C-alpha positions in Angstrom: 46.0 -3.4 158.8 48.5 -1.1 157.2 52.0 -1.8 155.8 53.6 -2.4 159.2 51.9 -5.1 161.3 53.8 -4.2 164.5 53.1 -0.5 164.2 49.4 -1.3 163.7 49.4 -3.6 166.7 51.0 -1.0 168.9 48.6 1.7 167.6 45.6 -0.5 168.4 46.9 -1.3 171.8 47.5 2.4 172.5 44.0 3.2 171.3 42.5 0.6 173.6 44.5 1.9 176.5 43.4 5.5 175.7 39.8 4.5 175.4 39.8 2.6 178.7 41.5 5.6 180.4 39.0 8.0 178.9 36.1 5.9 180.1 37.5 5.7 183.6 38.1 9.5 183.7 34.5 10.0 182.5 33.1 7.7 185.0 35.0 9.4 187.8 33.8 12.9 186.6 30.3 11.6 186.5 30.5 10.2 190.0 31.8 13.5 191.3 29.1 15.5 189.5 26.5 13.1 191.0 27.9 13.7 194.5 27.8 17.4 194.0 24.2 17.2 192.9 23.3 15.1 195.9 25.0 17.5 198.3 23.2 20.5 196.8 19.9 18.6 197.1 20.7 17.6 200.7 21.5 21.2 201.7 18.3 22.6 200.3 16.2 19.8 201.7 17.7 20.2 205.2 17.1 23.9 205.1 13.5 23.4 203.9 12.9 20.9 206.6 14.4 23.0 209.4 13.4 26.6 208.3 10.9 26.4 205.5 11.5 27.0 201.8 15.0 28.5 201.4 15.3 32.0 200.1 15.7 31.9 196.3 19.0 33.8 196.5 20.4 31.2 198.9 19.2 28.3 196.7 20.8 30.0 193.7 24.1 30.4 195.6 24.1 26.8 196.6 23.4 25.6 193.1 26.3 27.7 191.8 28.9 26.0 194.1 31.1 23.6 192.2 33.5 22.6 195.0 32.6 19.2 196.4 34.4 19.8 199.7 32.6 23.1 200.2 29.2 21.5 199.5 29.9 18.7 202.0 30.8 21.3 204.6 27.6 23.2 203.8 25.5 20.0 204.3 26.8 19.9 207.9 26.3 23.6 208.3 22.7 23.3 207.1 22.1 20.6 209.7 23.6 22.5 212.7 23.1 26.3 212.0 21.0 28.2 214.4 18.6 29.6 211.7 18.3 30.4 208.0 20.2 33.7 208.4 23.1 31.9 210.1 23.3 29.5 207.1 23.2 32.4 204.6 26.0 34.1 206.5 28.1 30.9 206.5 27.4 30.7 202.8 28.7 34.2 202.2 31.8 33.8 204.3 32.9 30.4 203.0 
């Protein structure tokens, strides 16, 4: 402790609150990154199951997408598109 007990107490409480907030933010970011990874994997697995191994350029484009909403939309698109070209077209226009 320093010269001012109350200042030290407030500082320690602030540090504890900041640490807890940082942990929660990190946890949330980790969860979102995990969901993105799962969506990318799902897209590529669905395409592979329906049409064979996806074109490497399509796989690369999917892997580069960082928007979770877009990835979730593409999971659905992969499941319902007419063929691999239709998915590639949707990937380009979205």
